[in-house]
C-alpha angles and dihedrals in degrees: 000000000000118000086227090065088094137013138184124225111203095196091056100031084227132141111212112207116198125225092254089065102046091185102152122056127206089267091058094248125133108255125227100269132153117282090245089061091051089050091057089052091047089054090058092044088057088058088056091049090051090047091061105025105046129069089233091058096041094050090052087055093048092048091049091054090048090050088052088056091054090046093056089062091064094067120112132192091289089070092242135093120281091191133250093314088067091053090056089058091059094088116172097030104136124209115247113263087232089071099039095104093048091043092050090050092053102037111004093220117186129199112282131179093201115095095209091053090052091049094048092049093046088053091048089050098054092040090054090049090052091047093048093050091044095051092043091056101038124091121212105286096204116113129195114268097215114015114074096195115015113195101186136038127193115188115213101180140002138189131194113236132185106238099182130020132200120237091269094050100259117139115257101172132009139195132205110232113204142179115218147168117236124203133188132208091272094057094253113143139199136187111240137184119201143137138242118227137166094287093057089052093049092048092045091054093046091049094050091048091048087056090048090053091051091047090055090052094044108022093180097041125109121260120256117264106253115233108226100228120082101338103055103042097086091047092050093048091050091052090049090055098037111023114214093015110159123245090244092055091047088053090051090051092052093047089050091051092052088062087078132070084226099052098171092055091047090049089055090050096047091047087054088055090050093049092049090050092052092048090051089049091242127140105278095203094051093048092049091047090051091051091049093049090050091050090051093049091049098049113020094089091057093052093045088049090056090052091049090053090049092054093047092051094049095043099131127097101251122124096252091046090052092051095048092048089050092052090048091050093048091048091049092053092047093048091048089054090050090052089056095042113015093192100038090143088076089063093044092053093048095044092051093041092052089044092238087135134024123242092243094049090049095047092046088067089071109032141198105065121134125209121204110199107203112210134199116267144062108340090213093059108108113247095009091139131051122234116201129183120207115218098004113187140162131238089212097272108031129043107240092220091054091050093048094052090052089051091050091050088050091056091047090052090049096048093051088067099049120108137156090262098047136272119348121221110258091245090061098050123112117275107237136135129279108264088245094048097113096045101040125103100171122133094260091053093053100036102038107018094161089072092054093043100046113012111018092169087073087070087080090069100033103140098215099066109117120232114319094340124120136148123268093262094047091049090050092054092047091051091049094054110094112247092250091063101051133075125242090257091055091048087057090053090051092056 
């Protein structure tokens, strides 16, 4: 089964299932598919769990919302972004006190009476946010020069490196540079230099848990062969640091690392704990578990406090406010579970593998997570694909699934504008479809598909919407526009 058969999008909290998998039927039930196919889906579900139940995942969410705040300041009278230059004209806009601690951590901005200093620091702030999010979601881009398909990696040395600094020189995000020897199935080898970042840790954890799921289904079966990039790098680095370390203990080390906003640095530290335990002839797994529990006890209150502040700030009844409060609530529940059981994924893998619990029942414990079942056929055919929400509920006025899809569209709109140099003007962003393009059957999708395919933000101003109705993407754009740039009718649509 190809690893491309499914993929997880953190901005959308969505698992995209390819047509070769055909996992979800029109009734939203998991179809009868081979266990290997379910394992691929489980791998992606683990990414969702780590998105909402680890500090690494939660801080990416918090930083994305803060970046959205910066993005709103780039809008001009057209109701679209004019790029970062527009943001620098917005002198006097003060960051919300809710985000002061996070902002200070990322940029250490002091009070300044000079407008140009405020502008420069605001630009530094959003650029650092972009860089943090970019590095946290990017795997090492280096490819082997000789071997087409390496099957083994042996790391011979590694060094911790600060990848991104704050304004005062503190490390925000690290990487582990390593030298290694690669080998293929024919015994050919190649020297290779790469680095391990957050993505390699996330993929390493998901791969090890996928194997654990398969072992529960087939206790006497053989383990999957681990592809080197990006899945096997964390395992190889752990074995370099602690020879003969078990897969379960490597998984514990990775899960411990993900309890930090700088996961690569934390991985280096927890591997040091494991190495010291081995040298002292102590139980490696127990020592790592103790270190993880201590880290949780020391920091969980701070993360939960950030989520509390988020909910208080977005306390109103609008659709975006509803979605953000829901995400905060789901993350709080998941983090509370992790505090009780720091490696709860072990139990999830075994329960699902032994068929003690269904996929849907398991996933309903942590809604909302959308699944997009991609089907065979013309991608431009309206409604070709099926979009399913697990655990859809209502807060009394707004369907949670509706609110979440607007939030996800909002993040998509934001990310289209991000570049290494700051925010792009909307007119210079890449032309690509709305994330719901293949599953939508609304009037705009059937009557004016070029908007949905190339410039979905134009859906906000489509003249043929009736009353307060709009699509998810259009509603997201309307809610991103600062109040001063939208009409009274649009304010009504924003709730």
